[in-house]
ZANU-66863 format. One record per atom (N, C-alpha, C): atom name; residue number from 1; residue in three letters; chain; x, y, z. Coordinates in nm, 3 decimals, decimal comma. Example, Ala and Ser with C-alpha at 12.3 -4.5 7.8 and 13.67 -1.06 7.14 Angstrom:
BEGIN
> name; resi; resn; chain; x; y; z
> N; 1; Ala; A; 1,319; -0,569; 0,780
> CA; 1; Ala; A; 1,230; -0,450; 0,780
> C; 1; Ala; A; 1,320; -0,330; 0,780
> N; 2; Ser; A; 1,285; -0,225; 0,708
> CA; 2; Ser; A; 1,367; -0,106; 0,714
> C; 2; Ser; A; 1,290; 0,003; 0,787
***
This chain:
BEGIN
> name; resi; resn; chain; x; y; z
> N; 1; Unk; A; 20,482; 2,618; -1,032
> CA; 1; Unk; A; 20,480; 2,736; -1,117
> C; 1; Unk; A; 20,346; 2,753; -1,188
> N; 2; Unk; A; 20,289; 2,645; -1,243
> CA; 2; Unk; A; 20,159; 2,657; -1,306
> C; 2; Unk; A; 20,081; 2,528; -1,292
> N; 3; Unk; A; 19,949; 2,538; -1,316
> CA; 3; Unk; A; 19,860; 2,424; -1,301
> C; 3; Unk; A; 19,797; 2,394; -1,436
> N; 4; Unk; A; 19,800; 2,269; -1,476
> CA; 4; Unk; A; 19,737; 2,228; -1,600
> C; 4; Unk; A; 19,620; 2,138; -1,566
> N; 5; Unk; A; 19,502; 2,168; -1,620
> CA; 5; Unk; A; 19,382; 2,091; -1,593
> C; 5; Unk; A; 19,360; 1,991; -1,706
> N; 6; Unk; A; 19,395; 1,865; -1,682
> CA; 6; Unk; A; 19,378; 1,762; -1,783
> C; 6; Unk; A; 19,244; 1,692; -1,770
> N; 7; Unk; A; 19,163; 1,725; -1,670
> CA; 7; Unk; A; 19,035; 1,659; -1,649
> C; 7; Unk; A; 18,933; 1,694; -1,757
> N; 8; Unk; A; 18,938; 1,814; -1,809
> CA; 8; Unk; A; 18,846; 1,856; -1,913
> C; 8; Unk; A; 18,915; 1,841; -2,048
> N; 9; Unk; A; 18,869; 1,750; -2,134
> CA; 9; Unk; A; 18,937; 1,727; -2,261
> C; 9; Unk; A; 18,928; 1,843; -2,359
> N; 10; Unk; A; 18,828; 1,931; -2,341
> CA; 10; Unk; A; 18,812; 2,043; -2,434
> C; 10; Unk; A; 18,883; 2,169; -2,388
> N; 11; Unk; A; 18,923; 2,172; -2,263
> CA; 11; Unk; A; 18,984; 2,294; -2,210
> C; 11; Unk; A; 19,117; 2,262; -2,143
> N; 12; Unk; A; 19,219; 2,332; -2,185
> CA; 12; Unk; A; 19,349; 2,323; -2,120
> C; 12; Unk; A; 19,371; 2,456; -2,051
> N; 13; Unk; A; 19,375; 2,455; -1,919
> CA; 13; Unk; A; 19,391; 2,580; -1,844
> C; 13; Unk; A; 19,528; 2,584; -1,782
> N; 14; Unk; A; 19,596; 2,693; -1,805
> CA; 14; Unk; A; 19,725; 2,716; -1,741
> C; 14; Unk; A; 19,710; 2,843; -1,660
> N; 15; Unk; A; 19,724; 2,834; -1,529
> CA; 15; Unk; A; 19,709; 2,948; -1,441
> C; 15; Unk; A; 19,847; 2,990; -1,393
> N; 16; Unk; A; 19,884; 3,111; -1,427
> CA; 16; Unk; A; 20,015; 3,162; -1,387
> C; 16; Unk; A; 20,006; 3,220; -1,246
> N; 17; Unk; A; 20,109; 3,205; -1,168
> CA; 17; Unk; A; 20,106; 3,263; -1,033
> C; 17; Unk; A; 20,107; 3,416; -1,040
> N; 18; Unk; A; 20,056; 3,477; -0,934
> CA; 18; Unk; A; 20,049; 3,622; -0,925
> C; 18; Unk; A; 20,188; 3,685; -0,939
> N; 19; Unk; A; 20,192; 3,793; -1,018
> CA; 19; Unk; A; 20,312; 3,876; -1,038
> C; 19; Unk; A; 20,426; 3,802; -1,106
> N; 20; Unk; A; 20,396; 3,703; -1,187
> CA; 20; Unk; A; 20,496; 3,633; -1,266
> C; 20; Unk; A; 20,542; 3,726; -1,379
> N; 21; Unk; A; 20,657; 3,698; -1,436
> CA; 21; Unk; A; 20,708; 3,783; -1,544
> C; 21; Unk; A; 20,617; 3,778; -1,666
> N; 22; Unk; A; 20,547; 3,665; -1,687
> CA; 22; Unk; A; 20,453; 3,659; -1,799
> C; 22; Unk; A; 20,338; 3,758; -1,777
> N; 23; Unk; A; 20,299; 3,779; -1,653
> CA; 23; Unk; A; 20,194; 3,877; -1,623
> C; 23; Unk; A; 20,240; 4,017; -1,662
> N; 24; Unk; A; 20,366; 4,049; -1,632
> CA; 24; Unk; A; 20,421; 4,180; -1,670
> C; 24; Unk; A; 20,423; 4,195; -1,823
> N; 25; Unk; A; 20,456; 4,088; -1,892
> CA; 25; Unk; A; 20,458; 4,089; -2,038
> C; 25; Unk; A; 20,318; 4,122; -2,091
> N; 26; Unk; A; 20,215; 4,055; -2,039
> CA; 26; Unk; A; 20,079; 4,081; -2,084
> C; 26; Unk; A; 20,034; 4,222; -2,049
> N; 27; Unk; A; 20,075; 4,273; -1,933
> CA; 27; Unk; A; 20,043; 4,412; -1,897
> C; 27; Unk; A; 20,100; 4,507; -2,002
> N; 28; Unk; A; 20,223; 4,481; -2,041
> CA; 28; Unk; A; 20,291; 4,568; -2,138
> C; 28; Unk; A; 20,221; 4,563; -2,274
> N; 29; Unk; A; 20,195; 4,444; -2,327
> CA; 29; Unk; A; 20,141; 4,437; -2,463
> C; 29; Unk; A; 19,993; 4,473; -2,471
> N; 30; Unk; A; 19,921; 4,464; -2,360
> CA; 30; Unk; A; 19,778; 4,499; -2,361
> C; 30; Unk; A; 19,750; 4,641; -2,311
> N; 31; Unk; A; 19,853; 4,712; -2,268
> CA; 31; Unk; A; 19,834; 4,849; -2,222
> C; 31; Unk; A; 19,771; 4,859; -2,084
> N; 32; Unk; A; 19,797; 4,759; -2,001
> CA; 32; Unk; A; 19,742; 4,757; -1,865
> C; 32; Unk; A; 19,844; 4,820; -1,772
> N; 33; Unk; A; 19,804; 4,928; -1,704
> CA; 33; Unk; A; 19,899; 4,999; -1,618
> C; 33; Unk; A; 19,835; 5,028; -1,483
> N; 34; Unk; A; 19,918; 5,076; -1,388
> CA; 34; Unk; A; 19,872; 5,107; -1,253
> C; 34; Unk; A; 19,747; 5,194; -1,258
> N; 35; Unk; A; 19,650; 5,169; -1,178
> CA; 35; Unk; A; 19,648; 5,082; -1,061
> C; 35; Unk; A; 19,603; 4,939; -1,093
> N; 36; Unk; A; 19,600; 4,903; -1,223
> CA; 36; Unk; A; 19,556; 4,771; -1,265
> C; 36; Unk; A; 19,676; 4,678; -1,282
> N; 37; Unk; A; 19,652; 4,549; -1,270
> CA; 37; Unk; A; 19,758; 4,451; -1,294
> C; 37; Unk; A; 19,696; 4,319; -1,338
> N; 38; Unk; A; 19,774; 4,239; -1,411
> CA; 38; Unk; A; 19,728; 4,107; -1,453
> C; 38; Unk; A; 19,742; 4,012; -1,335
> N; 39; Unk; A; 19,631; 3,953; -1,296
> CA; 39; Unk; A; 19,628; 3,860; -1,184
> C; 39; Unk; A; 19,654; 3,717; -1,228
> N; 40; Unk; A; 19,589; 3,676; -1,338
> CA; 40; Unk; A; 19,612; 3,541; -1,389
> C; 40; Unk; A; 19,579; 3,537; -1,537
> N; 41; Unk; A; 19,628; 3,431; -1,601
> CA; 41; Unk; A; 19,609; 3,410; -1,744
> C; 41; Unk; A; 19,568; 3,266; -1,764
> N; 42; Unk; A; 19,470; 3,243; -1,848
> CA; 42; Unk; A; 19,434; 3,105; -1,880
> C; 42; Unk; A; 19,429; 3,088; -2,031
> N; 43; Unk; A; 19,465; 2,971; -2,074
> CA; 43; Unk; A; 19,464; 2,935; -2,216
> C; 43; Unk; A; 19,362; 2,823; -2,232
> N; 44; Unk; A; 19,272; 2,841; -2,326
> CA; 44; Unk; A; 19,166; 2,742; -2,344
> C; 44; Unk; A; 19,156; 2,701; -2,489
> N; 45; Unk; A; 19,126; 2,576; -2,510
> CA; 45; Unk; A; 19,100; 2,524; -2,644
> C; 45; Unk; A; 18,953; 2,487; -2,646
> N; 46; Unk; A; 18,874; 2,563; -2,717
> CA; 46; Unk; A; 18,730; 2,542; -2,724
> C; 46; Unk; A; 18,696; 2,470; -2,853
> N; 47; Unk; A; 18,605; 2,378; -2,846
> CA; 47; Unk; A; 18,557; 2,309; -2,965
> C; 47; Unk; A; 18,426; 2,372; -3,006
> N; 48; Unk; A; 18,422; 2,432; -3,123
> CA; 48; Unk; A; 18,304; 2,500; -3,174
> C; 48; Unk; A; 18,269; 2,433; -3,306
> N; 49; Unk; A; 18,157; 2,361; -3,309
> CA; 49; Unk; A; 18,118; 2,279; -3,424
> C; 49; Unk; A; 18,231; 2,181; -3,453
> N; 50; Unk; A; 18,288; 2,187; -3,572
> CA; 50; Unk; A; 18,399; 2,098; -3,608
> C; 50; Unk; A; 18,535; 2,165; -3,586
> N; 51; Unk; A; 18,533; 2,294; -3,557
> CA; 51; Unk; A; 18,657; 2,371; -3,544
> C; 51; Unk; A; 18,700; 2,384; -3,398
> N; 52; Unk; A; 18,830; 2,382; -3,378
> CA; 52; Unk; A; 18,884; 2,413; -3,245
> C; 52; Unk; A; 18,932; 2,556; -3,248
> N; 53; Unk; A; 18,906; 2,625; -3,139
> CA; 53; Unk; A; 18,943; 2,766; -3,130
> C; 53; Unk; A; 19,026; 2,785; -3,004
> N; 54; Unk; A; 19,144; 2,845; -3,018
> CA; 54; Unk; A; 19,230; 2,873; -2,904
> C; 54; Unk; A; 19,200; 3,013; -2,852
> N; 55; Unk; A; 19,190; 3,025; -2,719
> CA; 55; Unk; A; 19,162; 3,154; -2,656
> C; 55; Unk; A; 19,258; 3,178; -2,541
> N; 56; Unk; A; 19,296; 3,304; -2,525
> CA; 56; Unk; A; 19,373; 3,348; -2,410
> C; 56; Unk; A; 19,283; 3,440; -2,329
> N; 57; Unk; A; 19,270; 3,410; -2,200
> CA; 57; Unk; A; 19,188; 3,493; -2,111
> C; 57; Unk; A; 19,279; 3,556; -2,007
> N; 58; Unk; A; 19,279; 3,689; -2,003
> CA; 58; Unk; A; 19,362; 3,766; -1,912
> C; 58; Unk; A; 19,271; 3,827; -1,807
> N; 59; Unk; A; 19,297; 3,796; -1,681
> CA; 59; Unk; A; 19,214; 3,844; -1,570
> C; 59; Unk; A; 19,288; 3,957; -1,499
> N; 60; Unk; A; 19,223; 4,072; -1,496
> CA; 60; Unk; A; 19,284; 4,194; -1,442
> C; 60; Unk; A; 19,220; 4,228; -1,309
> N; 61; Unk; A; 19,303; 4,273; -1,216
> CA; 61; Unk; A; 19,258; 4,322; -1,085
> C; 61; Unk; A; 19,310; 4,465; -1,068
> N; 62; Unk; A; 19,267; 4,528; -0,963
> CA; 62; Unk; A; 19,318; 4,662; -0,929
> C; 62; Unk; A; 19,367; 4,659; -0,785
> N; 63; Unk; A; 19,463; 4,745; -0,756
> CA; 63; Unk; A; 19,518; 4,753; -0,620
> C; 63; Unk; A; 19,410; 4,814; -0,531
> N; 64; Unk; A; 19,360; 4,736; -0,440
> CA; 64; Unk; A; 19,245; 4,775; -0,357
> C; 64; Unk; A; 19,275; 4,892; -0,263
> N; 65; Unk; A; 19,401; 4,912; -0,228
> CA; 65; Unk; A; 19,436; 5,018; -0,134
> C; 65; Unk; A; 19,435; 5,157; -0,200
> N; 66; Unk; A; 19,444; 5,161; -0,332
> CA; 66; Unk; A; 19,448; 5,290; -0,401
> C; 66; Unk; A; 19,308; 5,347; -0,417
> N; 67; Unk; A; 19,303; 5,479; -0,421
> CA; 67; Unk; A; 19,176; 5,547; -0,442
> C; 67; Unk; A; 19,168; 5,591; -0,587
> N; 68; Unk; A; 19,049; 5,573; -0,646
> CA; 68; Unk; A; 19,028; 5,613; -0,785
> C; 68; Unk; A; 18,977; 5,755; -0,793
> N; 69; Unk; A; 19,007; 5,820; -0,904
> CA; 69; Unk; A; 18,955; 5,952; -0,934
> C; 69; Unk; A; 18,821; 5,934; -1,003
> N; 70; Unk; A; 18,723; 6,013; -0,964
> CA; 70; Unk; A; 18,590; 6,000; -1,026
> C; 70; Unk; A; 18,599; 6,043; -1,172
> N; 71; Unk; A; 18,530; 5,970; -1,262
> CA; 71; Unk; A; 18,534; 6,004; -1,404
> C; 71; Unk; A; 18,470; 6,139; -1,436
> N; 72; Unk; A; 18,375; 6,185; -1,352
> CA; 72; Unk; A; 18,302; 6,308; -1,385
> C; 72; Unk; A; 18,378; 6,435; -1,345
> N; 73; Unk; A; 18,415; 6,448; -1,219
> CA; 73; Unk; A; 18,474; 6,573; -1,168
> C; 73; Unk; A; 18,623; 6,562; -1,138
> N; 74; Unk; A; 18,680; 6,445; -1,158
> CA; 74; Unk; A; 18,823; 6,421; -1,133
> C; 74; Unk; A; 18,861; 6,438; -0,986
> N; 75; Unk; A; 18,764; 6,417; -0,898
> CA; 75; Unk; A; 18,788; 6,422; -0,754
> C; 75; Unk; A; 18,818; 6,281; -0,704
> N; 76; Unk; A; 18,894; 6,275; -0,597
> CA; 76; Unk; A; 18,918; 6,144; -0,534
> C; 76; Unk; A; 18,785; 6,091; -0,482
> N; 77; Unk; A; 18,760; 5,962; -0,507
> CA; 77; Unk; A; 18,633; 5,902; -0,466
> C; 77; Unk; A; 18,623; 5,889; -0,316
> N; 78; Unk; A; 18,499; 5,891; -0,268
> CA; 78; Unk; A; 18,479; 5,875; -0,124
> C; 78; Unk; A; 18,457; 5,729; -0,089
> N; 79; Unk; A; 18,391; 5,657; -0,177
> CA; 79; Unk; A; 18,369; 5,515; -0,149
> C; 79; Unk; A; 18,346; 5,439; -0,278
> N; 80; Unk; A; 18,388; 5,314; -0,277
> CA; 80; Unk; A; 18,361; 5,227; -0,391
> C; 80; Unk; A; 18,222; 5,168; -0,372
> N; 81; Unk; A; 18,153; 5,155; -0,482
> CA; 81; Unk; A; 18,021; 5,092; -0,481
> C; 81; Unk; A; 18,036; 4,952; -0,537
> N; 82; Unk; A; 17,933; 4,902; -0,599
> CA; 82; Unk; A; 17,937; 4,766; -0,653
> C; 82; Unk; A; 18,035; 4,753; -0,769
> N; 83; Unk; A; 18,061; 4,628; -0,807
> CA; 83; Unk; A; 18,149; 4,603; -0,921
> C; 83; Unk; A; 18,067; 4,553; -1,039
> N; 84; Unk; A; 18,121; 4,573; -1,158
> CA; 84; Unk; A; 18,055; 4,536; -1,283
> C; 84; Unk; A; 18,150; 4,443; -1,359
> N; 85; Unk; A; 18,107; 4,321; -1,388
> CA; 85; Unk; A; 18,189; 4,227; -1,464
> C; 85; Unk; A; 18,193; 4,273; -1,609
> N; 86; Unk; A; 18,313; 4,288; -1,662
> CA; 86; Unk; A; 18,332; 4,333; -1,800
> C; 86; Unk; A; 18,432; 4,242; -1,871
> N; 87; Unk; A; 18,413; 4,229; -2,002
> CA; 87; Unk; A; 18,506; 4,155; -2,087
> C; 87; Unk; A; 18,530; 4,238; -2,212
> N; 88; Unk; A; 18,658; 4,247; -2,252
> CA; 88; Unk; A; 18,696; 4,319; -2,373
> C; 88; Unk; A; 18,770; 4,224; -2,465
> N; 89; Unk; A; 18,744; 4,233; -2,594
> CA; 89; Unk; A; 18,818; 4,156; -2,694
> C; 89; Unk; A; 18,942; 4,237; -2,728
> N; 90; Unk; A; 19,057; 4,171; -2,721
> CA; 90; Unk; A; 19,184; 4,235; -2,757
> C; 90; Unk; A; 19,233; 4,174; -2,888
> N; 91; Unk; A; 19,342; 4,226; -2,941
> CA; 91; Unk; A; 19,400; 4,167; -3,061
> C; 91; Unk; A; 19,443; 4,024; -3,033
> N; 92; Unk; A; 19,436; 3,942; -3,136
> CA; 92; Unk; A; 19,481; 3,803; -3,123
> C; 92; Unk; A; 19,628; 3,798; -3,087
> N; 93; Unk; A; 19,662; 3,699; -3,007
> CA; 93; Unk; A; 19,803; 3,670; -2,977
> C; 93; Unk; A; 19,835; 3,540; -3,047
> N; 94; Unk; A; 19,907; 3,551; -3,156
> CA; 94; Unk; A; 19,927; 3,434; -3,241
> C; 94; Unk; A; 19,792; 3,397; -3,300
> N; 95; Unk; A; 19,753; 3,272; -3,285
> CA; 95; Unk; A; 19,623; 3,226; -3,333
> C; 95; Unk; A; 19,516; 3,229; -3,225
> N; 96; Unk; A; 19,549; 3,280; -3,108
> CA; 96; Unk; A; 19,454; 3,282; -2,996
> C; 96; Unk; A; 19,374; 3,411; -2,994
> N; 97; Unk; A; 19,241; 3,396; -2,988
> CA; 97; Unk; A; 19,160; 3,513; -2,959
> C; 97; Unk; A; 19,189; 3,550; -2,814
> N; 98; Unk; A; 19,201; 3,679; -2,786
> CA; 98; Unk; A; 19,241; 3,723; -2,653
> C; 98; Unk; A; 19,131; 3,809; -2,591
> N; 99; Unk; A; 19,103; 3,780; -2,465
> CA; 99; Unk; A; 18,998; 3,851; -2,391
> C; 99; Unk; A; 19,054; 3,900; -2,258
> N; 100; Unk; A; 19,016; 4,023; -2,222
> CA; 100; Unk; A; 19,052; 4,080; -2,092
> C; 100; Unk; A; 18,925; 4,078; -2,007
> N; 101; Unk; A; 18,936; 4,026; -1,886
> CA; 101; Unk; A; 18,823; 4,020; -1,794
> C; 101; Unk; A; 18,856; 4,100; -1,669
> N; 102; Unk; A; 18,756; 4,174; -1,620
> CA; 102; Unk; A; 18,779; 4,250; -1,497
> C; 102; Unk; A; 18,646; 4,283; -1,432
> N; 103; Unk; A; 18,645; 4,286; -1,300
> CA; 103; Unk; A; 18,533; 4,338; -1,224
> C; 103; Unk; A; 18,561; 4,484; -1,196
> N; 104; Unk; A; 18,496; 4,572; -1,271
> CA; 104; Unk; A; 18,520; 4,716; -1,259
> C; 104; Unk; A; 18,440; 4,774; -1,143
> N; 105; Unk; A; 18,507; 4,846; -1,054
> CA; 105; Unk; A; 18,432; 4,911; -0,946
> C; 105; Unk; A; 18,369; 5,042; -0,995
> N; 106; Unk; A; 18,262; 5,080; -0,930
> CA; 106; Unk; A; 18,209; 5,214; -0,953
> C; 106; Unk; A; 18,247; 5,297; -0,831
> N; 107; Unk; A; 18,262; 5,426; -0,852
> CA; 107; Unk; A; 18,303; 5,514; -0,743
> C; 107; Unk; A; 18,205; 5,630; -0,729
> N; 108; Unk; A; 18,192; 5,677; -0,607
> CA; 108; Unk; A; 18,104; 5,791; -0,580
> C; 108; Unk; A; 18,191; 5,915; -0,567
> N; 109; Unk; A; 18,157; 6,017; -0,643
> CA; 109; Unk; A; 18,231; 6,142; -0,643
> C; 109; Unk; A; 18,196; 6,224; -0,519
> N; 110; Unk; A; 18,300; 6,273; -0,449
> CA; 110; Unk; A; 18,279; 6,358; -0,331
> C; 110; Unk; A; 18,219; 6,493; -0,368
> N; 111; Unk; A; 18,249; 6,540; -0,489
> CA; 111; Unk; A; 18,209; 6,675; -0,529
> C; 111; Unk; A; 18,063; 6,682; -0,575
> N; 112; Unk; A; 18,024; 6,595; -0,670
> CA; 112; Unk; A; 17,889; 6,604; -0,727
> C; 112; Unk; A; 17,795; 6,494; -0,678
> N; 113; Unk; A; 17,848; 6,391; -0,615
> CA; 113; Unk; A; 17,765; 6,284; -0,562
> C; 113; Unk; A; 17,728; 6,175; -0,661
> N; 114; Unk; A; 17,770; 6,190; -0,788
> CA; 114; Unk; A; 17,739; 6,089; -0,889
> C; 114; Unk; A; 17,822; 5,963; -0,863
> N; 115; Unk; A; 17,762; 5,849; -0,896
> CA; 115; Unk; A; 17,834; 5,723; -0,890
> C; 115; Unk; A; 17,852; 5,673; -1,033
> N; 116; Unk; A; 17,978; 5,649; -1,072
> CA; 116; Unk; A; 18,008; 5,605; -1,208
> C; 116; Unk; A; 18,111; 5,494; -1,205
> N; 117; Unk; A; 18,107; 5,411; -1,310
> CA; 117; Unk; A; 18,206; 5,306; -1,328
> C; 117; Unk; A; 18,337; 5,372; -1,370
> N; 118; Unk; A; 18,449; 5,323; -1,316
> CA; 118; Unk; A; 18,578; 5,383; -1,350
> C; 118; Unk; A; 18,614; 5,356; -1,495
> N; 119; Unk; A; 18,702; 5,438; -1,549
> CA; 119; Unk; A; 18,755; 5,420; -1,684
> C; 119; Unk; A; 18,877; 5,329; -1,678
> N; 120; Unk; A; 18,904; 5,259; -1,788
> CA; 120; Unk; A; 19,024; 5,177; -1,799
> C; 120; Unk; A; 19,111; 5,232; -1,911
> N; 121; Unk; A; 19,243; 5,215; -1,903
> CA; 121; Unk; A; 19,331; 5,273; -2,005
> C; 121; Unk; A; 19,334; 5,197; -2,137
> N; 122; Unk; A; 19,277; 5,077; -2,144
> CA; 122; Unk; A; 19,289; 4,997; -2,266
> C; 122; Unk; A; 19,165; 4,999; -2,355
> N; 123; Unk; A; 19,056; 5,064; -2,310
> CA; 123; Unk; A; 18,934; 5,066; -2,391
> C; 123; Unk; A; 18,851; 5,188; -2,358
> N; 124; Unk; A; 18,769; 5,228; -2,456
> CA; 124; Unk; A; 18,679; 5,341; -2,430
> C; 124; Unk; A; 18,558; 5,294; -2,351
> N; 125; Unk; A; 18,496; 5,386; -2,284
> CA; 125; Unk; A; 18,381; 5,356; -2,197
> C; 125; Unk; A; 18,270; 5,287; -2,279
> N; 126; Unk; A; 18,210; 5,187; -2,221
> CA; 126; Unk; A; 18,098; 5,112; -2,280
> C; 126; Unk; A; 18,133; 5,041; -2,410
> N; 127; Unk; A; 18,260; 5,017; -2,435
> CA; 127; Unk; A; 18,301; 4,944; -2,555
> C; 127; Unk; A; 18,358; 4,809; -2,512
> N; 128; Unk; A; 18,329; 4,706; -2,588
> CA; 128; Unk; A; 18,376; 4,571; -2,555
> C; 128; Unk; A; 18,503; 4,531; -2,629
> N; 129; Unk; A; 18,574; 4,630; -2,684
> CA; 129; Unk; A; 18,697; 4,604; -2,758
> C; 129; Unk; A; 18,806; 4,700; -2,713
> N; 130; Unk; A; 18,930; 4,655; -2,717
> CA; 130; Unk; A; 19,040; 4,742; -2,677
> C; 130; Unk; A; 19,066; 4,847; -2,785
> N; 131; Unk; A; 19,137; 4,954; -2,746
> CA; 131; Unk; A; 19,175; 5,056; -2,843
> C; 131; Unk; A; 19,253; 4,994; -2,959
> N; 132; Unk; A; 19,346; 4,903; -2,928
> CA; 132; Unk; A; 19,429; 4,842; -3,031
> C; 132; Unk; A; 19,346; 4,760; -3,129
> N; 133; Unk; A; 19,244; 4,690; -3,077
> CA; 133; Unk; A; 19,155; 4,612; -3,164
> C; 133; Unk; A; 19,082; 4,706; -3,260
> N; 134; Unk; A; 19,030; 4,817; -3,207
> CA; 134; Unk; A; 18,960; 4,914; -3,291
> C; 134; Unk; A; 19,055; 4,977; -3,394
> N; 135; Unk; A; 19,176; 5,010; -3,351
> CA; 135; Unk; A; 19,273; 5,070; -3,443
> C; 135; Unk; A; 19,310; 4,975; -3,556
> N; 136; Unk; A; 19,318; 4,845; -3,527
> CA; 136; Unk; A; 19,349; 4,745; -3,630
> C; 136; Unk; A; 19,237; 4,740; -3,733
> N; 137; Unk; A; 19,112; 4,750; -3,689
> CA; 137; Unk; A; 18,998; 4,750; -3,781
> C; 137; Unk; A; 19,005; 4,873; -3,873
> N; 138; Unk; A; 19,033; 4,988; -3,814
> CA; 138; Unk; A; 19,043; 5,111; -3,894
> C; 138; Unk; A; 19,158; 5,100; -3,995
> N; 139; Unk; A; 19,270; 5,044; -3,953
> CA; 139; Unk; A; 19,384; 5,027; -4,045
> C; 139; Unk; A; 19,350; 4,929; -4,158
> N; 140; Unk; A; 19,286; 4,818; -4,125
> CA; 140; Unk; A; 19,245; 4,721; -4,227
> C; 140; Unk; A; 19,147; 4,782; -4,327
> N; 141; Unk; A; 19,060; 4,872; -4,279
> CA; 141; Unk; A; 18,955; 4,929; -4,363
> C; 141; Unk; A; 19,011; 5,011; -4,480
> N; 142; Unk; A; 19,137; 5,052; -4,470
> CA; 142; Unk; A; 19,197; 5,128; -4,579
> C; 142; Unk; A; 19,215; 5,044; -4,704
> N; 143; Unk; A; 19,224; 4,911; -4,688
> CA; 143; Unk; A; 19,246; 4,826; -4,805
> C; 143; Unk; A; 19,164; 4,697; -4,806
> N; 144; Unk; A; 19,072; 4,681; -4,712
> CA; 144; Unk; A; 18,990; 4,560; -4,708
> C; 144; Unk; A; 18,843; 4,596; -4,688
> N; 145; Unk; A; 18,750; 4,519; -4,748
> CA; 145; Unk; A; 18,608; 4,541; -4,718
> C; 145; Unk; A; 18,576; 4,488; -4,578
> N; 146; Unk; A; 18,466; 4,537; -4,521
> CA; 146; Unk; A; 18,428; 4,498; -4,384
> C; 146; Unk; A; 18,414; 4,347; -4,369
> N; 147; Unk; A; 18,360; 4,279; -4,470
> CA; 147; Unk; A; 18,341; 4,134; -4,460
> C; 147; Unk; A; 18,475; 4,061; -4,447
> N; 148; Unk; A; 18,577; 4,109; -4,516
> CA; 148; Unk; A; 18,711; 4,048; -4,507
> C; 148; Unk; A; 18,773; 4,075; -4,370
> N; 149; Unk; A; 18,751; 4,195; -4,317
> CA; 149; Unk; A; 18,801; 4,228; -4,183
> C; 149; Unk; A; 18,734; 4,136; -4,080
> N; 150; Unk; A; 18,603; 4,121; -4,093
> CA; 150; Unk; A; 18,527; 4,037; -4,001
> C; 150; Unk; A; 18,580; 3,894; -4,003
> N; 151; Unk; A; 18,608; 3,843; -4,120
> CA; 151; Unk; A; 18,659; 3,705; -4,132
> C; 151; Unk; A; 18,799; 3,695; -4,073
> N; 152; Unk; A; 18,883; 3,792; -4,100
> CA; 152; Unk; A; 19,021; 3,792; -4,050
> C; 152; Unk; A; 19,025; 3,796; -3,897
> N; 153; Unk; A; 18,941; 3,882; -3,837
> CA; 153; Unk; A; 18,941; 3,900; -3,692
> C; 153; Unk; A; 18,839; 3,811; -3,620
> N; 154; Unk; A; 18,766; 3,731; -3,697
> CA; 154; Unk; A; 18,666; 3,640; -3,642
> C; 154; Unk; A; 18,562; 3,715; -3,558
> N; 155; Unk; A; 18,509; 3,819; -3,617
> CA; 155; Unk; A; 18,401; 3,898; -3,557
> C; 155; Unk; A; 18,290; 3,914; -3,659
> N; 156; Unk; A; 18,176; 3,963; -3,617
> CA; 156; Unk; A; 18,064; 3,980; -3,709
> C; 156; Unk; A; 18,082; 4,107; -3,793
> N; 157; Unk; A; 18,015; 4,109; -3,908
> CA; 157; Unk; A; 18,015; 4,228; -3,993
> C; 157; Unk; A; 17,959; 4,348; -3,917
> N; 158; Unk; A; 17,857; 4,324; -3,834
> CA; 158; Unk; A; 17,794; 4,433; -3,757
> C; 158; Unk; A; 17,894; 4,497; -3,661
> N; 159; Unk; A; 17,974; 4,415; -3,593
> CA; 159; Unk; A; 18,076; 4,468; -3,501
> C; 159; Unk; A; 18,173; 4,556; -3,578
> N; 160; Unk; A; 18,219; 4,508; -3,692
> CA; 160; Unk; A; 18,315; 4,585; -3,773
> C; 160; Unk; A; 18,251; 4,716; -3,818
> N; 161; Unk; A; 18,127; 4,710; -3,866
> CA; 161; Unk; A; 18,057; 4,831; -3,911
> C; 161; Unk; A; 18,038; 4,931; -3,798
> N; 162; Unk; A; 17,999; 4,882; -3,680
> CA; 162; Unk; A; 17,978; 4,972; -3,566
> C; 162; Unk; A; 18,108; 5,041; -3,525
> N; 163; Unk; A; 18,216; 4,966; -3,519
> CA; 163; Unk; A; 18,346; 5,025; -3,482
> C; 163; Unk; A; 18,390; 5,125; -3,588
> N; 164; Unk; A; 18,372; 5,092; -3,715
> CA; 164; Unk; A; 18,409; 5,186; -3,822
> C; 164; Unk; A; 18,324; 5,313; -3,815
> N; 165; Unk; A; 18,194; 5,297; -3,790
> CA; 165; Unk; A; 18,107; 5,413; -3,781
> C; 165; Unk; A; 18,149; 5,505; -3,667
> N; 166; Unk; A; 18,179; 5,446; -3,550
> CA; 166; Unk; A; 18,221; 5,527; -3,436
> C; 166; Unk; A; 18,351; 5,601; -3,468
> N; 167; Unk; A; 18,449; 5,529; -3,523
> CA; 167; Unk; A; 18,581; 5,589; -3,546
> C; 167; Unk; A; 18,581; 5,689; -3,661
> N; 168; Unk; A; 18,493; 5,674; -3,760
> CA; 168; Unk; A; 18,487; 5,774; -3,866
> C; 168; Unk; A; 18,405; 5,895; -3,824
> N; 169; Unk; A; 18,303; 5,876; -3,738
> CA; 169; Unk; A; 18,222; 5,990; -3,693
> C; 169; Unk; A; 18,299; 6,079; -3,598
> N; 170; Unk; A; 18,393; 6,023; -3,519
> CA; 170; Unk; A; 18,468; 6,107; -3,425
> C; 170; Unk; A; 18,573; 6,191; -3,497
> N; 171; Unk; A; 18,604; 6,157; -3,623
> CA; 171; Unk; A; 18,702; 6,235; -3,701
> C; 171; Unk; A; 18,636; 6,352; -3,772
> N; 172; Unk; A; 18,501; 6,347; -3,786
> CA; 172; Unk; A; 18,429; 6,455; -3,856
> C; 172; Unk; A; 18,425; 6,582; -3,776
***
């Protein structure tokens, strides 16, 4: 059912088999939907200075047989181009920092000829955080200073400020 790597004392990896019910659970709570799916999940215990940090890494794939719609003209793509490795920070699961990893394909539009990286349903384009992570920051900002949010979510003050600036400017 799963593999535990005891050879590395700092990392405990648990790899779930493809299409396990835990994968469906992660798809549901992270907002991952067709044509994407959770391929595997790993849990790691990292030692950082004197502190140990638990992380959950969710690896997402896409159904290769499906055709993507181009982000620009909404036309069915003619061909997939190269892939781009991306990582997004999601909300913590318990005490674990959670990361989504995926190799995003780019697609060439049949109509205009542009090649663009596809969009994902859990994050905005060119952002390294999920929608839910950003929404949590905005909710915290109603009663917490940015430095307290940064400490709570274990992110830098700059990340919190940038996300707040983006989310407040789009409301203007």
